[in-house]
C-alpha positions, 0 to 999 in steps of 0.5 A: 511421485505425485508430490513431484508432479505437483511441484513441476506444475507449480513451477510452470505457473510460477515461472512467468511471474518469477521471470517478470520479477527478476527482469523488472524488479530484481535485476534493476535493483541489483544493478542500481546498488552496483552503480551506487558505488561508481561515478558515472558520466552524463550517459550513465556509463561507469567511469571509476569506483567511488567507494562510499563517496556517493553515499557520503554526498547524499548524507550531507544533502539537505534535500535528501534529509527532507525526502527521507523524513517524508518517506518515513512519515509516509510509511508510518501513515500508510502501512499501519493505516491500510492494514488496520482498516482492512482488518476492521473490514475483514472482521466485520464481514467475516460472519456468514450473514445474508447480503454480506457478499455485497459489502465484500464486493464494495470493500474489494472494488479498489483493486480494480482501479488503476493508480492513474485513474485514482490519482486523477480522481483524487486530484479533482477531489483535492483541487483547491478551487474546484475540488468537491472537498473544499466545496463542502468545507466552504459550504459549511463556512470553513476555509479552503485547504490546500490539500496538495500544496500545503506542506503540512497537509499534503503528506496526510492527503496522499497517505489517505489516497494510498490507504484507500487504494490498497485497502482492498488488497489487504482486505482480501488477504485478511479475509482469506486468513480468517476463513481458513480458521477451523470453525471448531475454535469459533464454536468453542468460543461461542459455547464459552460465552465469549463476546465478539472481541474476546471470541476474535482474540481467542479464535482468530489471533493466529491467523490474524498475526500471520496475515498481518505480517504478510500485509505489513511487509507488502508495500506496493510500488503503486503507492509511489506512483500516486505521489508521482502522478499527483506531482506530475498533474500539479506541475502540468497545471502550473505550466 
């Protein structure tokens, strides 16, 4: 009876987020998939069933191939990079040492930064003439870099912003996973005389693997928003 009552309260708290997910994520995704098999007019109305015609046209597009390659490269750089950085931060702050809460706060502060604010900040940092990064490089005698204009560097620059912006979220999940480990395992590892890396491997492996999969599967839509915002600012400056 108690379990049923708990489940009812759980559904009450989950329902708002579930409704938002269905209305703004699931429904548009399903409707877009349906539309992809139809030909539409300029107003977006479905005209006729086009089978796989739209996909065949897409696969022949050179622009699509370039976009697909850039997207894969972006995922390869950002997803593992974000999780690995968060994992290192979580392992460093897992110990209950005095003053460690300060570093935990610093590592999670990016969660409170909006995508628009982060994009404007890094647009200024990456600016080819007034950017702080290029100013430091020029001061050291180096040549200025087009962080967002050079096609070989832009994907790396945006990936670094995404890693920085999302590392706080993954860090919070990983710390929660590490804190859920029974201290008995860690004490046994310490008694056995294992080093830091061996102790982490023996005591933390199960929790790390589970939360690692969770974090890796999470690919936030605000990552794409960073690219859109940077592109919008560049276009606005060129007008």
